C-alpha positions as CSV (number, residue, x, y, z in Angstrom):
1,M,0.2,0.0,0.0
2,D,1.4,3.4,-1.1
3,N,1.7,6.5,1.0
4,F,-1.7,8.9,0.5
5,T,-3.3,11.8,1.8
6,Y,-7.0,11.7,2.3
7,H,-9.1,14.9,2.1
8,N,-12.7,15.2,2.2
9,P,-14.3,18.2,3.8
10,V,-17.8,17.7,2.9
11,K,-20.6,17.7,5.7
12,I,-23.3,15.1,5.3
13,V,-26.6,15.5,6.5
14,F,-28.6,12.2,6.5
15,G,-32.1,11.2,6.7
16,K,-35.7,11.6,6.7
17,G,-36.7,15.4,6.6
18,S,-33.1,16.6,6.1
19,I,-33.9,19.1,3.4
20,A,-35.3,21.6,5.7
21,E,-31.6,21.6,7.3
22,I,-30.3,23.6,4.3
23,S,-31.3,26.7,6.0
24,K,-28.6,26.7,8.4
25,L,-26.1,25.6,6.0
26,I,-26.2,28.6,3.6
27,D,-25.2,32.1,4.6
28,P,-28.6,34.0,5.1
29,N,-27.0,36.9,3.0
30,A,-25.8,34.7,0.2
31,K,-27.3,35.0,-3.5
32,I,-28.0,31.6,-4.3
33,L,-28.2,30.0,-7.7
34,M,-30.4,26.7,-7.7
35,T,-29.4,24.3,-10.4
36,F,-31.7,21.2,-11.4
37,G,-32.5,18.7,-14.1
38,G,-35.5,18.1,-16.0
39,G,-38.1,19.0,-13.7
40,S,-38.6,15.7,-11.6
41,I,-38.0,17.8,-8.5
42,K,-41.3,19.5,-9.2
43,K,-43.2,16.6,-9.4
44,N,-41.9,14.9,-6.3
45,G,-41.8,17.8,-4.0
46,V,-38.3,18.3,-3.3
47,Y,-38.3,21.5,-5.3
48,D,-41.3,22.8,-2.7
49,Q,-38.9,21.6,0.2
50,V,-36.0,23.5,-1.0
51,K,-38.2,26.6,-1.7
52,R,-39.9,26.3,1.9
53,A,-36.3,26.2,3.8
54,L,-35.1,29.1,2.0
55,A,-38.1,31.0,2.1
56,G,-36.9,35.1,1.8
57,R,-33.8,34.2,0.2
58,T,-32.4,35.6,-2.8
59,M,-32.3,32.7,-5.2
60,L,-32.3,32.5,-8.8
61,E,-32.7,29.2,-10.9
62,F,-31.3,27.5,-13.6
63,G,-33.0,24.1,-14.9
64,G,-32.6,21.7,-17.7
65,I,-29.3,20.1,-16.8
66,P,-29.4,16.7,-18.5
67,A,-28.2,13.3,-17.9
68,N,-24.9,13.9,-19.5
69,P,-24.4,17.3,-18.6
70,E,-23.7,19.5,-21.7
71,Y,-21.0,22.1,-22.0
72,D,-22.8,24.6,-24.0
73,S,-26.0,24.7,-21.7
74,L,-23.9,25.0,-18.7
75,M,-22.1,27.9,-20.1
76,E,-25.5,29.6,-20.1
77,A,-25.5,29.2,-16.4
78,V,-21.9,30.3,-16.1
79,A,-22.9,33.7,-17.9
80,I,-25.8,33.8,-15.2
81,G,-23.5,33.4,-12.6
82,R,-21.2,36.1,-13.6
83,K,-23.8,38.4,-14.4
84,E,-25.9,38.1,-11.0
85,K,-22.5,38.0,-8.9
86,I,-23.7,34.5,-7.5
87,D,-22.2,33.5,-4.1
88,V,-23.6,29.9,-3.6
89,L,-24.6,27.4,-6.2
90,L,-27.2,24.7,-4.8
91,S,-27.2,21.7,-6.8
92,V,-30.8,20.1,-6.3
93,G,-31.1,16.4,-8.4
94,G,-28.8,13.6,-9.2
95,G,-25.3,13.6,-9.8
96,S,-25.4,14.8,-13.3
97,V,-26.9,17.9,-12.0
98,L,-24.2,18.1,-9.4
99,D,-21.3,17.5,-12.0
100,G,-22.9,20.2,-14.1
101,T,-22.8,22.3,-11.0
102,K,-19.1,21.7,-10.4
103,F,-18.0,22.6,-13.7
104,I,-20.3,25.9,-13.4
105,A,-18.8,26.7,-10.0
106,V,-15.0,26.5,-11.3
107,A,-15.8,28.3,-14.7
108,I,-17.6,31.2,-13.3
109,P,-14.4,32.5,-11.9
110,W,-12.3,31.0,-14.7
111,R,-9.7,33.5,-16.2
112,G,-8.6,31.5,-19.1
113,A,-9.7,31.8,-22.8
114,D,-11.8,28.6,-22.8
115,P,-13.6,27.1,-19.9
116,W,-13.1,23.7,-21.8
117,D,-9.8,23.6,-20.9
118,I,-10.6,22.9,-17.2
119,V,-12.0,19.7,-18.6
120,V,-9.7,18.6,-21.4
121,S,-6.4,19.9,-20.2
122,G,-6.4,19.5,-16.4
123,K,-5.5,23.0,-15.7
124,P,-5.8,23.7,-12.0
125,A,-8.8,26.0,-11.3
126,E,-7.6,28.4,-8.5
127,D,-11.0,29.1,-7.3
128,A,-14.6,28.0,-7.2
129,I,-18.0,29.4,-6.2
130,P,-19.2,27.4,-3.0
131,I,-21.5,24.2,-3.7
132,G,-24.3,22.7,-1.6
133,C,-26.2,19.7,-2.6
134,V,-29.5,18.1,-2.3
135,L,-29.3,14.7,-3.6
136,T,-32.1,12.8,-5.2
137,L,-30.7,9.9,-7.2
138,P,-27.9,7.6,-5.5
139,A,-25.4,6.7,-8.1
140,T,-22.3,8.9,-8.9
141,G,-21.0,9.6,-5.6
142,S,-20.3,13.2,-6.8
143,E,-22.1,14.5,-3.5
144,M,-18.9,13.3,-1.4
145,N,-16.0,14.0,-3.8
146,C,-14.1,16.4,-6.1
147,F,-14.9,14.6,-9.6
148,A,-17.2,15.5,-12.4
149,V,-17.9,14.3,-15.8
150,I,-19.2,16.8,-18.7
151,S,-20.1,16.3,-22.0
152,R,-19.5,18.4,-25.3
153,A,-21.8,17.0,-28.1
154,S,-20.3,19.3,-30.7
155,R,-17.0,17.5,-30.5
156,K,-18.5,14.0,-29.4
157,E,-16.9,14.1,-26.1
158,K,-17.2,13.0,-22.5
159,R,-14.5,13.9,-20.2
160,A,-13.8,13.7,-16.4
161,F,-12.1,16.2,-14.5
162,S,-11.2,16.5,-10.6
163,N,-10.6,19.8,-8.8
164,P,-10.1,20.3,-4.9
165,H,-12.3,23.3,-5.3
166,V,-15.5,21.7,-6.1
167,Y,-16.1,19.5,-3.1
168,P,-19.7,20.2,-2.1
169,R,-19.6,22.3,1.1
170,F,-22.4,20.1,2.5
171,S,-24.9,17.5,0.7
172,V,-28.2,16.6,2.0
173,L,-29.1,12.9,1.4
174,D,-32.8,12.3,2.2
175,P,-33.7,8.6,1.1
176,E,-37.5,9.6,0.6
177,T,-36.5,11.8,-2.1
178,T,-35.7,8.9,-4.2
179,F,-38.8,6.9,-3.8
180,T,-40.3,8.0,-7.0
181,L,-37.5,7.4,-9.2
182,P,-38.0,5.3,-12.4
183,P,-36.9,1.7,-12.0
184,R,-34.2,2.4,-15.0
185,Q,-32.7,5.1,-13.0
186,V,-32.6,3.3,-9.6
187,A,-30.9,0.3,-11.7
188,N,-28.7,2.3,-13.1
189,G,-27.6,3.7,-10.0
190,I,-26.8,0.4,-8.4
191,V,-24.7,-0.4,-11.6
192,D,-23.0,2.8,-11.1
193,A,-21.9,2.5,-7.6
194,F,-21.0,-1.3,-8.0
195,A,-18.6,-0.4,-10.9
196,H,-17.1,2.4,-8.9
197,V,-16.0,-0.3,-6.1
198,M,-14.8,-2.4,-8.8
199,E,-12.5,0.2,-10.4
200,Q,-10.8,0.8,-7.0
201,Y,-10.7,-2.8,-5.9
202,M,-10.5,-5.2,-9.0
203,T,-6.7,-4.8,-9.6
204,F,-4.1,-6.9,-7.9
205,P,-3.1,-7.8,-4.3
206,Q,-1.4,-4.7,-2.8
207,A,-1.5,-5.5,1.1
208,A,-4.5,-3.4,1.8
209,P,-6.7,-5.7,3.4
210,L,-8.9,-3.0,5.0
211,Q,-9.6,-1.3,1.9
212,D,-10.4,-4.6,0.3
213,R,-12.9,-5.5,2.9
214,Q,-14.2,-2.3,3.0
215,A,-14.9,-2.4,-0.9
216,E,-16.3,-5.9,-0.5
217,A,-18.7,-5.0,2.1
218,I,-20.2,-2.1,-0.2
219,L,-20.2,-4.9,-3.0
220,R,-22.1,-7.4,-0.9
221,T,-24.6,-4.8,0.3
222,L,-25.4,-3.7,-3.2
223,I,-25.9,-7.4,-4.5
224,E,-28.2,-7.9,-1.1
225,I,-30.3,-4.7,-1.3
226,G,-30.1,-3.7,-5.0
227,P,-33.1,-6.1,-6.1
228,K,-35.0,-5.4,-3.1
229,T,-34.9,-1.6,-3.2
230,L,-36.3,-2.0,-6.8
231,A,-38.9,-4.4,-5.8
232,E,-40.0,-2.3,-2.8
233,P,-39.1,1.3,-3.8
234,R,-40.6,2.9,-0.6
235,D,-38.7,0.5,1.9
236,Y,-36.9,3.2,3.6
237,D,-34.1,1.1,5.0
238,A,-33.1,-0.7,1.9
239,R,-33.1,2.8,0.0
240,A,-30.9,4.4,2.5
241,S,-28.8,1.7,2.4
242,L,-28.4,2.2,-1.4
243,V,-27.8,5.9,-0.9
244,W,-25.2,5.1,1.6
245,C,-23.5,2.7,-0.6
246,A,-23.3,5.0,-3.6
247,T,-21.8,7.9,-1.6
248,Q,-19.3,5.3,0.1
249,A,-18.2,3.9,-3.5
250,L,-16.7,7.1,-4.6
251,N,-15.8,9.3,-1.7
252,G,-11.9,8.2,-2.0
253,L,-11.8,6.0,1.2
254,I,-11.7,2.6,-0.3
255,G,-9.2,3.8,-2.8
256,C,-6.9,4.9,-0.2
257,G,-3.0,3.9,-0.9
258,V,-4.0,1.4,-3.7
259,A,-3.5,1.4,-7.6
260,Q,-6.6,1.8,-9.4
261,D,-8.3,0.9,-12.8
262,W,-10.9,3.1,-14.3
263,A,-10.4,1.6,-18.1
264,T,-14.3,0.5,-17.7
265,H,-15.2,4.3,-17.2
266,M,-12.9,5.6,-19.9
267,I,-14.2,3.3,-22.5
268,G,-17.8,3.7,-21.5
269,H,-17.4,7.7,-21.7
270,E,-16.5,7.0,-25.2
271,L,-19.5,4.7,-25.9
272,T,-21.8,7.4,-24.4
273,A,-20.4,10.3,-26.3
274,L,-20.8,8.4,-29.8
275,H,-23.8,6.5,-29.1
276,G,-26.1,8.2,-26.3
277,I,-25.8,4.9,-24.1
278,D,-26.5,5.7,-20.5
279,H,-23.5,5.8,-18.3
280,A,-24.2,2.9,-16.1
281,Q,-25.4,1.1,-19.2
282,S,-22.2,1.4,-20.7
283,L,-20.4,0.2,-17.5
284,A,-22.5,-2.7,-17.4
285,V,-21.4,-3.9,-21.1
286,V,-17.9,-3.1,-20.6
287,L,-17.0,-4.2,-17.1
288,P,-17.6,-7.8,-17.6
289,A,-15.6,-7.8,-21.0
290,I,-12.5,-6.0,-19.4
291,L,-12.6,-8.6,-16.7
292,R,-12.7,-11.7,-19.0
293,H,-10.0,-9.8,-21.3
294,Q,-7.9,-9.0,-18.3
295,K,-8.3,-12.3,-16.3
296,A,-4.6,-13.2,-16.4
297,R,-3.8,-10.0,-14.6
298,K,-6.9,-9.9,-12.3
299,R,-6.8,-13.5,-11.4
300,E,-5.9,-13.5,-7.8
301,K,-8.5,-10.5,-7.0
302,L,-11.0,-12.1,-9.0
303,S,-10.7,-15.4,-7.3
304,Q,-10.7,-13.1,-4.0
305,F,-14.0,-11.5,-5.3
306,G,-15.7,-14.7,-5.9
307,R,-15.0,-16.3,-2.7
308,R,-15.6,-13.5,-0.5
309,V,-18.3,-11.4,-2.3
310,W,-20.2,-14.2,-4.4
311,G,-19.6,-17.1,-1.9
312,I,-18.4,-19.3,-4.4
313,E,-16.6,-22.4,-2.8
314,G,-14.1,-24.8,-4.2
315,G,-12.3,-24.8,-7.6
316,D,-9.0,-23.3,-8.7
317,A,-8.2,-19.7,-9.3
318,D,-9.3,-19.8,-12.9
319,S,-12.9,-21.4,-12.1
320,L,-13.3,-19.0,-9.5
321,A,-12.4,-15.7,-11.8
322,D,-14.6,-17.3,-14.5
323,Q,-17.5,-17.7,-12.2
324,A,-17.4,-14.4,-10.6
325,I,-17.7,-12.7,-13.7
326,E,-20.4,-14.7,-15.0
327,K,-22.3,-13.6,-11.5
328,T,-21.4,-10.1,-11.6
329,E,-22.8,-10.1,-15.4
330,A,-26.0,-12.0,-14.1
331,F,-26.6,-9.4,-11.6
332,F,-26.6,-6.6,-13.7
333,R,-28.9,-8.5,-15.7
334,S,-31.4,-9.5,-13.0
335,L,-31.4,-5.7,-12.5
336,G,-32.9,-5.3,-16.1
337,V,-29.6,-3.7,-17.4
338,K,-28.5,-5.3,-20.4
339,T,-24.9,-6.4,-20.9
340,K,-24.1,-6.3,-24.9
341,L,-23.5,-3.7,-27.2
342,S,-25.9,-5.3,-29.8
343,E,-28.6,-5.1,-27.2
344,Y,-28.5,-1.2,-27.5
345,G,-28.1,-1.1,-31.0
346,I,-24.7,-0.3,-31.4
347,P,-22.7,-1.7,-34.2
348,A,-19.7,-3.9,-34.2
349,S,-17.9,-0.7,-35.7
350,A,-17.9,0.8,-32.5
351,A,-14.8,-1.2,-31.3
352,Q,-12.8,0.7,-34.1
353,A,-14.2,4.1,-33.6
354,V,-13.6,4.0,-29.9
355,S,-10.3,2.5,-30.1
356,A,-9.5,5.3,-32.5
357,K,-10.6,8.0,-30.1
358,L,-8.7,6.7,-27.2
359,D,-5.7,6.5,-29.4
360,A,-5.8,9.7,-30.7
361,R,-5.3,10.9,-27.1
362,D,-2.5,8.5,-26.2
363,A,-4.5,6.9,-23.9
364,K,-3.2,4.2,-21.4
365,L,-6.0,2.6,-19.3
366,G,-6.0,0.3,-16.6
367,E,-3.8,-0.3,-13.5
368,H,-1.1,-1.4,-15.3
369,E,-1.5,1.1,-18.2
370,A,-1.3,-1.7,-20.5
371,I,-4.6,-1.2,-22.2
372,R,-4.2,1.0,-25.3
373,G,-6.3,1.0,-28.5
374,P,-5.8,-2.4,-29.9
375,Q,-6.7,-3.9,-26.5
376,V,-9.8,-1.6,-26.2
377,A,-11.2,-2.8,-29.7
378,E,-10.5,-6.4,-28.3
379,I,-12.5,-5.6,-25.2
380,L,-15.4,-4.2,-27.3
381,R,-15.5,-7.3,-29.3
382,I,-16.2,-9.2,-26.6
383,C,-19.2,-7.7,-25.6
384,A,-20.5,-7.0,-29.1
């Protein structure tokens, strides 16, 4: 296990009725810009709860942030933020709304010529507008990390960035706000959280037994409560566990001091950018294929995963690895999430297109940086 520094300043407010707490978390004199998505918060009562909590405050609104936050749309919010001299951004919705809000937060004070540089070049932003979050969809873990993923449709790009200035100052997590989510979004959230854990865990033995067991606990919990919360969406305890799993899956704790993979996400982002597939759907397609392609390198962790997470007994390392991969893919399918490109209408030619895009960026993926363009094409042919 390598040396590491763990930094996470986010204040979490969790539980029933917790939206009312935001009145205590935002300066009463602050000028607020509330960001949200397609309007579901107005149907499920969250919008009204936020408005009641912040009655009498100066608050503007920017809605319409899509599931893949779009650069050109976000720049409209940046213009509002600059013109109105916004003091605080309040993200109300899922992780995509929060990802978009993180970009808005760093783009408002950005002094460079093109804010897209924040995303594509990794140029460090020196400042950001403070962010608060009311989360309504458990999936990305964005409520407790400094990462975001932004799309730019005109360039067919979907790119991730990180910046310590975009940690939310607070995140409110009331599981009851997720009760009315469509099953597809719930299933996607389960897959997303599962894949986040796997990107940090499914590498090679690294003398990090605590991180391994923390990761395995999240995976086992998702396997246990995922189907239940889909079948019984108003089961508060199951939904609360899902919300907390998604947060813990990507708040940095299980990845402390260990090499990580993230090839599944990088390939999945390209599939979304080129073909519009849901983010979690891309993960459900790519993850089993990567595990099969990289089985030799990941054999020890795959067999551990098979024993500890899936409860597989007996057999050699190869058999355990194969069974663990099969069970993982079957789990995704049990949630109603398909695992083959053809099932989403994506042609076999996608393998070469994605490979070429990643090659153009000289991408070196995986914990060993051994996955290049040709290997990406091979992986996508496995899941065609």
